[in-house]
VEXDREN-2710 file (C-alpha; in Angstrom, 1 decimal):
% VEXDREN-2710
k/r/px/py/pz
1/UNK/175.4/175.2/-4.3
2/UNK/173.5/172.1/-5.3
3/UNK/171.4/170.8/-2.3
4/UNK/172.5/167.3/-1.2
5/UNK/169.8/164.7/-1.4
6/UNK/169.5/162.1/1.4
7/UNK/169.2/158.5/0.1
8/UNK/165.7/157.1/0.6
9/UNK/165.8/154.2/3.1
10/UNK/165.6/150.7/1.8
11/UNK/162.5/148.6/2.6
12/UNK/163.1/146.2/5.5
13/UNK/160.0/144.1/4.9
14/UNK/160.9/143.1/1.4
15/UNK/162.6/139.8/0.4
16/UNK/166.4/140.0/0.6
17/UNK/168.9/137.5/-0.9
18/UNK/172.6/136.9/-0.3
19/UNK/172.2/138.2/3.3
20/UNK/170.6/136.8/6.4
21/UNK/169.0/140.1/7.2
22/UNK/167.8/143.3/5.5
23/UNK/170.3/146.1/5.1
24/UNK/169.7/149.8/5.7
25/UNK/171.3/153.0/4.5
26/UNK/171.5/154.1/8.2
27/UNK/173.3/150.9/9.2
28/UNK/175.8/151.2/6.4
29/UNK/176.8/154.8/7.4
30/UNK/180.5/155.2/6.9
31/UNK/180.7/153.1/3.8
32/UNK/180.3/154.0/0.1
33/UNK/177.1/152.3/-1.3
34/UNK/176.3/151.5/-4.9
35/UNK/172.7/150.5/-5.6
36/UNK/172.6/148.4/-8.8
37/UNK/169.1/148.5/-10.4
38/UNK/168.9/145.4/-12.6
39/UNK/166.7/142.6/-13.9
40/UNK/168.1/139.2/-14.7
41/UNK/167.0/138.9/-18.3
42/UNK/168.9/142.0/-19.3
43/UNK/172.2/141.6/-21.1
44/UNK/173.3/145.1/-20.2
45/UNK/172.7/144.4/-16.6
46/UNK/174.8/141.2/-16.8
47/UNK/177.6/143.1/-18.5
48/UNK/178.2/145.3/-15.5
49/UNK/178.3/142.5/-13.0
50/UNK/182.1/141.8/-13.6
51/UNK/182.8/145.6/-13.0
52/UNK/180.9/145.5/-9.8
53/UNK/182.7/142.4/-8.7
54/UNK/186.1/144.0/-9.4
55/UNK/185.1/147.1/-7.4
56/UNK/183.7/145.0/-4.5
57/UNK/187.0/143.1/-4.2
58/UNK/189.1/146.2/-4.6
59/UNK/187.3/148.2/-1.9
60/UNK/186.2/145.3/0.4
61/UNK/186.6/147.4/3.6
62/UNK/184.8/150.5/2.4
63/UNK/182.3/149.7/-0.4
64/UNK/178.9/147.9/-0.2
65/UNK/177.1/147.0/-3.5
66/UNK/173.4/146.2/-3.2
67/UNK/171.5/144.8/-6.1
68/UNK/167.9/146.2/-6.5
69/UNK/166.1/143.6/-8.6
70/UNK/163.2/145.4/-10.3
71/UNK/161.7/142.8/-12.6
72/UNK/160.7/143.3/-16.2
73/UNK/159.1/140.0/-16.9
74/UNK/156.4/138.4/-14.7
75/UNK/158.6/135.3/-14.3
76/UNK/161.4/137.5/-12.9
77/UNK/159.3/138.5/-9.9
78/UNK/159.5/135.0/-8.4
79/UNK/161.9/134.9/-5.5
80/UNK/163.2/131.4/-6.4
81/UNK/163.9/132.5/-10.0
82/UNK/165.9/135.5/-8.8
83/UNK/167.8/133.2/-6.4
84/UNK/168.7/131.0/-9.4
85/UNK/170.0/134.0/-11.4
86/UNK/172.2/135.0/-8.4
87/UNK/173.7/131.5/-8.4
88/UNK/174.0/131.4/-12.2
89/UNK/175.9/134.7/-12.4
90/UNK/177.8/134.2/-9.2
91/UNK/176.6/137.4/-7.6
92/UNK/178.2/138.0/-4.2
93/UNK/176.4/141.1/-3.0
94/UNK/173.1/141.4/-1.2
95/UNK/170.0/141.8/-3.4
96/UNK/166.7/143.3/-2.4
97/UNK/163.6/142.2/-4.4
98/UNK/162.0/145.5/-5.5
99/UNK/158.4/144.5/-5.3
100/UNK/156.2/146.9/-7.3
101/UNK/159.1/149.1/-8.3
102/UNK/159.0/151.0/-5.0
103/UNK/162.7/151.5/-4.7
104/UNK/163.0/152.2/-8.4
105/UNK/160.5/155.1/-8.1
106/UNK/161.9/156.5/-4.9
107/UNK/165.3/156.8/-6.6
108/UNK/163.7/158.1/-9.8
109/UNK/165.3/155.4/-11.9
110/UNK/164.4/155.3/-15.6
111/UNK/166.2/152.4/-17.2
112/UNK/168.1/149.1/-16.6
113/UNK/170.9/149.1/-15.6
114/UNK/171.2/152.1/-13.4
115/UNK/173.8/152.6/-10.6
116/UNK/173.1/155.0/-7.7
117/UNK/176.2/156.1/-5.7
118/UNK/175.7/157.0/-2.0
119/UNK/178.4/158.6/0.1
120/UNK/179.4/157.5/3.6
121/UNK/177.1/160.1/5.1
122/UNK/174.0/158.7/3.3
123/UNK/173.7/161.2/0.5
124/UNK/173.1/160.4/-3.2
125/UNK/176.0/161.9/-5.1
126/UNK/175.7/160.3/-8.5
127/UNK/173.7/158.2/-11.0
128/UNK/175.1/156.3/-14.0
129/UNK/172.9/154.4/-16.5
130/UNK/174.1/151.8/-19.0
131/UNK/177.4/149.9/-19.4
132/UNK/181.1/150.6/-19.4
133/UNK/181.5/152.8/-16.3
134/UNK/184.1/150.8/-14.3
135/UNK/186.9/153.4/-14.5
136/UNK/184.5/156.3/-13.7
137/UNK/183.2/154.5/-10.7
138/UNK/186.7/153.5/-9.6
139/UNK/187.8/157.1/-9.7
140/UNK/184.7/158.3/-7.9
141/UNK/185.0/155.7/-5.1
142/UNK/188.7/156.7/-4.6
143/UNK/187.7/160.4/-4.3
144/UNK/184.9/159.6/-1.8
145/UNK/187.2/157.5/0.3
146/UNK/189.9/160.3/0.4
147/UNK/187.3/163.1/1.2
148/UNK/185.6/161.1/4.0
149/UNK/188.9/159.9/5.4
150/UNK/189.9/163.6/5.8
151/UNK/186.5/164.3/7.4
152/UNK/186.7/161.3/9.6
153/UNK/183.3/160.0/8.3
154/UNK/184.4/156.7/6.8
155/UNK/184.3/153.4/8.6
156/UNK/186.9/150.9/7.3
157/UNK/185.9/147.3/8.1
158/UNK/185.1/144.2/6.1
159/UNK/181.5/143.3/5.7
160/UNK/180.5/139.6/5.9
161/UNK/177.4/138.2/4.2
162/UNK/175.7/134.8/4.0
163/UNK/175.5/134.1/0.3
164/UNK/173.0/131.9/-1.6
165/UNK/175.8/129.8/-3.0
166/UNK/176.8/128.9/0.6
167/UNK/173.3/127.8/1.3
168/UNK/172.9/126.0/-2.0
169/UNK/176.3/125.0/-3.5
170/UNK/176.3/124.0/-7.2
171/UNK/177.3/120.4/-6.9
172/UNK/175.0/118.9/-9.6
173/UNK/176.7/117.1/-12.5
174/UNK/175.6/119.9/-14.8
175/UNK/175.1/123.5/-13.7
176/UNK/172.8/125.8/-15.7
177/UNK/173.3/124.1/-19.1
178/UNK/172.5/126.8/-21.6
179/UNK/172.5/125.0/-24.9
180/UNK/172.6/121.4/-26.2
181/UNK/173.5/120.2/-29.6
182/UNK/172.5/116.8/-31.0
183/UNK/174.8/115.5/-33.8
184/UNK/175.4/112.2/-35.6
185/UNK/178.5/111.6/-33.3
186/UNK/176.7/112.4/-30.0
187/UNK/175.4/115.1/-27.7
188/UNK/177.3/118.3/-26.9
189/UNK/176.2/120.1/-23.8
190/UNK/177.2/123.7/-22.9
191/UNK/177.7/123.1/-19.1
192/UNK/177.6/126.9/-18.7
193/UNK/177.7/127.1/-14.9
194/UNK/180.7/124.8/-14.8
195/UNK/182.5/126.7/-17.7
196/UNK/183.0/123.5/-19.8
197/UNK/181.6/121.4/-22.6
198/UNK/180.4/117.8/-22.1
199/UNK/180.2/115.3/-25.0
200/UNK/178.3/112.1/-24.5
201/UNK/176.7/109.4/-26.6
202/UNK/172.9/109.2/-26.7
203/UNK/172.9/106.7/-23.8
204/UNK/174.5/109.2/-21.4
205/UNK/178.1/107.7/-21.5
206/UNK/180.6/110.5/-21.3
207/UNK/183.0/110.7/-24.3
208/UNK/184.8/114.0/-23.6
209/UNK/185.0/116.7/-21.0
210/UNK/186.3/119.8/-22.7
211/UNK/187.6/122.5/-20.3
212/UNK/188.9/122.5/-16.8
213/UNK/185.7/123.6/-15.2
214/UNK/187.2/127.0/-14.0
215/UNK/186.4/130.2/-15.9
216/UNK/189.1/131.6/-18.1
217/UNK/190.2/132.1/-21.7
218/UNK/192.8/129.4/-22.4
219/UNK/193.5/127.5/-25.6
220/UNK/195.0/124.0/-25.7
221/UNK/194.2/120.4/-25.0
222/UNK/190.8/119.4/-23.6
223/UNK/192.0/119.1/-20.1
224/UNK/193.8/122.5/-20.1
225/UNK/191.4/124.7/-22.1
226/UNK/189.1/127.2/-20.3
227/UNK/185.8/128.8/-21.2
228/UNK/183.6/131.3/-19.4
229/UNK/179.9/130.5/-19.5
230/UNK/179.8/128.9/-23.0
231/UNK/176.4/128.8/-24.7
232/UNK/175.5/127.9/-28.3
233/UNK/177.3/125.5/-30.6
234/UNK/177.5/124.4/-34.2
235/UNK/179.1/121.2/-35.6
236/UNK/181.0/120.6/-38.8
237/UNK/180.6/116.8/-39.1
238/UNK/182.9/116.4/-42.1
239/UNK/185.9/117.9/-40.3
240/UNK/184.8/116.9/-36.8
241/UNK/184.9/120.5/-35.5
242/UNK/182.6/122.0/-32.9
243/UNK/182.2/125.8/-32.9
244/UNK/181.3/127.4/-29.6
245/UNK/179.9/130.8/-28.5
246/UNK/182.1/131.5/-25.5
247/UNK/179.7/134.1/-24.2
248/UNK/181.3/135.7/-21.2
249/UNK/184.7/135.6/-22.9
250/UNK/183.1/137.5/-25.8
251/UNK/184.8/135.0/-28.1
252/UNK/184.3/132.2/-30.6
253/UNK/186.2/129.0/-30.1
254/UNK/186.9/126.0/-32.3
255/UNK/187.0/122.5/-30.8
256/UNK/188.9/120.0/-33.0
257/UNK/187.7/116.6/-32.0
258/UNK/190.4/114.8/-34.0
259/UNK/193.3/116.7/-32.5
260/UNK/191.5/117.2/-29.1
261/UNK/192.4/120.9/-28.9
262/UNK/190.6/124.1/-28.4
263/UNK/191.5/127.3/-30.3
264/UNK/190.1/130.8/-30.2
265/UNK/189.0/132.0/-33.7
266/UNK/187.3/135.3/-33.0
267/UNK/187.2/138.0/-30.3
268/UNK/189.8/139.6/-28.2
269/UNK/188.6/138.4/-24.8
270/UNK/187.3/142.0/-24.1
271/UNK/183.7/143.2/-24.6
272/UNK/183.1/145.4/-27.6
273/UNK/181.1/148.6/-27.0
274/UNK/180.7/149.4/-30.7
275/UNK/177.1/148.8/-31.7
276/UNK/177.4/150.2/-35.2
277/UNK/177.6/147.6/-38.0
278/UNK/181.3/146.7/-38.5
279/UNK/183.7/143.8/-38.8
280/UNK/187.3/142.7/-39.3
281/UNK/189.8/139.9/-38.9
282/UNK/188.4/137.4/-36.3
283/UNK/191.1/137.6/-33.7
284/UNK/191.4/141.4/-34.0
285/UNK/187.7/142.2/-33.7
286/UNK/186.1/142.5/-30.2
287/UNK/182.7/140.8/-29.9
288/UNK/179.9/141.3/-27.4
289/UNK/178.2/138.3/-25.8
290/UNK/177.8/135.8/-28.7
291/UNK/175.0/133.6/-27.5
292/UNK/174.2/131.0/-30.2
293/UNK/175.6/129.7/-33.6
294/UNK/174.4/128.0/-36.7
295/UNK/176.6/126.9/-39.7
296/UNK/175.5/127.3/-43.3
297/UNK/178.2/126.2/-45.8
298/UNK/181.4/128.0/-44.8
299/UNK/179.6/130.7/-42.9
300/UNK/178.9/130.7/-39.2
301/UNK/175.9/132.9/-38.3
302/UNK/176.0/134.3/-34.7
303/UNK/173.2/135.5/-32.5
304/UNK/175.2/138.4/-30.9
305/UNK/173.1/139.3/-27.9
306/UNK/175.1/142.2/-26.6
307/UNK/174.7/144.7/-29.6
308/UNK/171.3/143.2/-30.6
309/UNK/172.5/142.0/-33.9
310/UNK/173.1/138.9/-36.1
311/UNK/176.7/138.5/-37.2
312/UNK/178.5/136.2/-39.6
313/UNK/182.0/134.7/-39.8
314/UNK/183.5/133.5/-43.0
315/UNK/185.4/130.3/-41.9
316/UNK/187.7/130.4/-44.9
317/UNK/188.9/134.0/-44.5
318/UNK/188.4/134.4/-40.8
319/UNK/186.5/137.7/-41.3
320/UNK/183.7/138.4/-38.8
321/UNK/181.1/141.1/-39.3
322/UNK/177.6/142.4/-38.7
323/UNK/175.0/140.6/-40.9
324/UNK/171.8/142.3/-39.8
325/UNK/170.7/144.8/-37.2
326/UNK/171.5/148.5/-36.7
327/UNK/172.4/148.0/-33.0
328/UNK/169.3/149.5/-31.5
329/UNK/167.3/147.4/-29.1
330/UNK/163.9/147.1/-30.9
331/UNK/161.9/145.0/-33.3
332/UNK/162.2/146.5/-36.8
333/UNK/161.5/144.4/-39.9
334/UNK/162.7/145.2/-43.4
335/UNK/166.1/145.0/-45.1
336/UNK/169.2/143.7/-43.3
337/UNK/170.6/147.2/-42.9
338/UNK/167.4/148.7/-41.5
339/UNK/166.4/145.9/-39.2
340/UNK/166.6/145.8/-35.4
341/UNK/166.6/143.0/-32.8
342/UNK/166.4/142.8/-29.0
343/UNK/169.0/140.5/-27.4
344/UNK/168.8/137.6/-29.9
345/UNK/169.7/134.5/-28.0
346/UNK/168.8/131.5/-30.2
347/UNK/169.5/130.8/-33.9
348/UNK/168.6/128.0/-36.3
349/UNK/168.0/127.7/-40.1
350/UNK/166.2/125.9/-42.9
351/UNK/169.0/126.9/-45.3
352/UNK/167.1/129.8/-46.7
353/UNK/166.2/131.8/-43.6
354/UNK/167.6/132.1/-40.1
355/UNK/165.1/131.7/-37.3
356/UNK/165.9/133.8/-34.3
357/UNK/164.7/133.7/-30.7
358/UNK/164.6/137.4/-30.1
359/UNK/164.3/137.3/-26.3
360/UNK/163.7/140.9/-25.1
361/UNK/160.8/141.3/-27.6
362/UNK/159.6/137.8/-26.9
363/UNK/159.3/137.1/-30.6
364/UNK/160.5/134.7/-33.3
365/UNK/162.1/136.5/-36.2
366/UNK/163.1/135.4/-39.7
367/UNK/166.2/136.6/-41.4
368/UNK/166.8/135.9/-45.1
369/UNK/170.1/134.4/-46.2
370/UNK/169.0/134.2/-49.8
371/UNK/167.3/136.8/-52.0
372/UNK/165.4/139.0/-51.0
373/UNK/167.4/139.2/-47.7
374/UNK/164.5/140.5/-45.6
375/UNK/163.9/140.4/-41.8
376/UNK/160.4/139.6/-40.6
377/UNK/158.6/138.9/-37.4
378/UNK/157.1/135.4/-37.6
379/UNK/155.2/135.5/-34.3
380/UNK/155.1/137.5/-31.0
381/UNK/154.1/141.1/-30.4
382/UNK/157.4/142.6/-31.4
383/UNK/157.3/145.0/-28.4
384/UNK/159.7/145.2/-25.5
385/UNK/156.8/144.8/-23.1
386/UNK/154.6/142.7/-25.2
387/UNK/154.8/139.3/-23.5
388/UNK/152.6/136.7/-22.0
389/UNK/151.6/133.1/-22.8
390/UNK/149.1/133.0/-25.7
391/UNK/149.1/130.4/-28.6
392/UNK/147.7/131.5/-31.9
393/UNK/148.8/133.2/-35.1
394/UNK/151.4/135.9/-35.9
395/UNK/151.3/139.0/-33.8
396/UNK/148.5/137.6/-31.5
397/UNK/151.0/135.1/-30.1
398/UNK/152.6/135.9/-26.7
399/UNK/155.9/134.4/-25.6
400/UNK/158.0/135.3/-22.5
401/UNK/161.7/135.8/-23.1
402/UNK/162.3/132.9/-25.5
403/UNK/165.9/131.8/-25.6
404/UNK/166.1/128.7/-27.8
405/UNK/165.0/127.7/-31.3
406/UNK/165.5/124.5/-33.5
407/UNK/164.3/124.0/-37.0
408/UNK/163.2/120.4/-37.7
409/UNK/160.8/119.0/-40.4
410/UNK/159.3/122.3/-41.6
411/UNK/158.7/123.6/-38.0
412/UNK/160.6/125.7/-35.5
413/UNK/160.7/124.4/-32.0
414/UNK/160.9/127.2/-29.4
415/UNK/162.1/127.1/-25.8
416/UNK/159.7/129.6/-24.3
417/UNK/162.0/130.1/-21.4
418/UNK/160.1/132.2/-18.9
419/UNK/156.8/130.3/-19.6
420/UNK/158.6/127.0/-18.8
421/UNK/157.2/125.6/-22.1
422/UNK/158.3/124.1/-25.4
423/UNK/156.2/125.4/-28.4
424/UNK/156.0/124.6/-32.1
425/UNK/155.9/127.4/-34.7
426/UNK/155.1/127.1/-38.4
427/UNK/156.8/129.3/-41.0
428/UNK/153.5/131.2/-41.4
429/UNK/153.5/132.1/-37.7
430/UNK/151.1/129.6/-36.1
431/UNK/152.4/128.9/-32.5
432/UNK/151.1/126.0/-30.3
433/UNK/152.2/124.8/-26.9
434/UNK/153.4/121.1/-27.1
435/UNK/155.3/120.5/-23.9
436/UNK/155.0/121.9/-20.3
437/UNK/152.1/123.0/-18.2
438/UNK/153.5/126.4/-17.6
439/UNK/154.7/125.8/-14.0
440/UNK/158.3/125.7/-13.1
441/UNK/159.3/122.2/-12.1
442/UNK/160.9/118.9/-13.1
443/UNK/158.3/116.4/-14.2
444/UNK/158.7/113.7/-16.9
445/UNK/155.6/112.4/-18.8
446/UNK/153.8/113.2/-22.0
447/UNK/153.0/116.4/-23.8
448/UNK/151.6/119.2/-21.6
449/UNK/151.7/116.9/-18.5
450/UNK/155.4/117.8/-18.1
451/UNK/157.4/120.5/-16.3
452/UNK/160.5/122.4/-17.1
453/UNK/162.4/125.3/-15.3
454/UNK/163.6/128.0/-17.7
455/UNK/164.6/125.8/-20.6
456/UNK/166.9/127.7/-23.0
457/UNK/168.4/125.3/-25.6
458/UNK/166.9/122.8/-28.1
459/UNK/168.4/120.4/-30.6
460/UNK/166.8/117.6/-32.7
461/UNK/168.3/114.6/-34.3
462/UNK/166.4/111.6/-35.8
463/UNK/163.2/111.2/-33.9
464/UNK/164.3/112.9/-30.7
465/UNK/164.4/116.5/-29.4
466/UNK/166.9/117.3/-26.7
467/UNK/166.3/120.2/-24.3
468/UNK/168.7/122.1/-22.1
469/UNK/166.5/122.5/-19.0
470/UNK/168.7/125.2/-17.6
471/UNK/167.5/125.8/-14.0
472/UNK/166.9/122.1/-13.4
473/UNK/170.6/121.4/-14.3
474/UNK/169.5/118.6/-16.6
475/UNK/169.1/117.5/-20.3
476/UNK/165.6/116.2/-21.3
477/UNK/164.8/114.0/-24.2
478/UNK/161.6/114.1/-26.1
479/UNK/160.4/111.2/-28.4
480/UNK/158.9/113.2/-31.3
481/UNK/156.5/110.4/-32.2
482/UNK/154.9/110.1/-28.8
483/UNK/155.9/113.5/-27.1
484/UNK/157.1/111.4/-24.1
485/UNK/159.7/113.4/-22.1
486/UNK/162.4/111.7/-20.1
487/UNK/165.4/113.1/-18.1
488/UNK/168.8/111.9/-19.3
489/UNK/171.2/110.3/-16.8
490/UNK/175.0/110.7/-17.4
491/UNK/177.1/107.9/-15.9
492/UNK/180.2/109.1/-14.1
493/UNK/179.6/112.8/-14.6
494/UNK/180.0/115.1/-11.6
495/UNK/180.7/118.8/-10.8
496/UNK/184.4/119.8/-11.5
497/UNK/185.3/120.1/-7.8
498/UNK/183.3/117.1/-6.5
499/UNK/185.1/114.1/-8.1
500/UNK/188.0/113.1/-10.2
501/UNK/186.9/112.9/-13.8
502/UNK/187.2/109.5/-15.6
503/UNK/190.2/109.0/-18.0
504/UNK/188.5/109.9/-21.2
END
């Protein structure tokens, strides 16, 4: 008989979020417990959150999920940054900040994400690493409830918590805007936390609100359509069509400005778990967290964060398929079919090469779209744990979970997200900080005498650069001649539940 292992107690003197007091294994006796070891940069960790939410709601009276946040990046160790991630991803279970990986080590965890299952008597009875385990967990929880009901060792009662979103409701006009796109017809903002798109002119006057502000996957008119945490966009000026990476719906959407309708053009609404290079008809091919887009001719190139690949969609035929990346999470240069990426989250182009913000290896990558079709690392260490904040050349450069890129006038602008900076990279790999002093904050001004808070999207038009300053819930504008940074004000814009939108 396999000896049962008692679950190590959780630290009471660490920081806890989404609860007004620390929780203990002993205090939760009589309930099934799932410990979710996660870090908020990790796409795989984000993918299991909907599964945990489903199980939490299904077994309200008998299951407690506790997030154990064991940070990968230095920036993720900050309590306030973890709180923002909890708000951004609408996490409704308690989270303990695993300072120094103590809980991780006590539970012998080896990778993100890992789930530890603890029975109502306080014994560890299972461990699952990776994604796609909802049905297995569901079955296991049902079995545990049945067994412990028969033994009389289960304690059915609902568990109440004080959530961060109750303390800090998201009532700002924008909520965690992930990307911004500056075009000749105006500014498009992915208002990711409000599950909608905002179109304005360059003076901040709202032209269109696209989406109801409630998460869902619904096509139709601008005031009926629904998105789920949309991110990157690309614009076809000739046909007045906006393409959208509808990230948490695992779909691509087309917004027709002339007809004022939204249509789904790729994805099934369900996450794909196939990481091998493949493809098919757009609406019959499941996608996996498309994060950013760029249009070249009739091809849409997609930073597909989930399977660590670059994809393409032929807008004439509707065929979507892998363009580069074998599906492994790594930094491998070479041919398109040998290359590997690590959660690519930003994409831009000069027409000959795609430039990629490869976030988990904190590097800027180049991907050829003309002969010889090679993948290269332009700057950054190329390692999963090679991060920091160092300007310089090529592999000596250190970035920290960069999420946004924009090609403009022979340079690539980079949103160095976890360093709270904007940097400028040449095609030869020279990288220099241009904006931000490296501290999280909201401060207008000039050059490095400015502050951002996890900026993750960039777009340039004319002599201005626009920045989605994600955790500040604002859009910033940079005069590219003076490097003066200002914060845009949007007249009449408010959170979906706060006021009645104007008749647009």
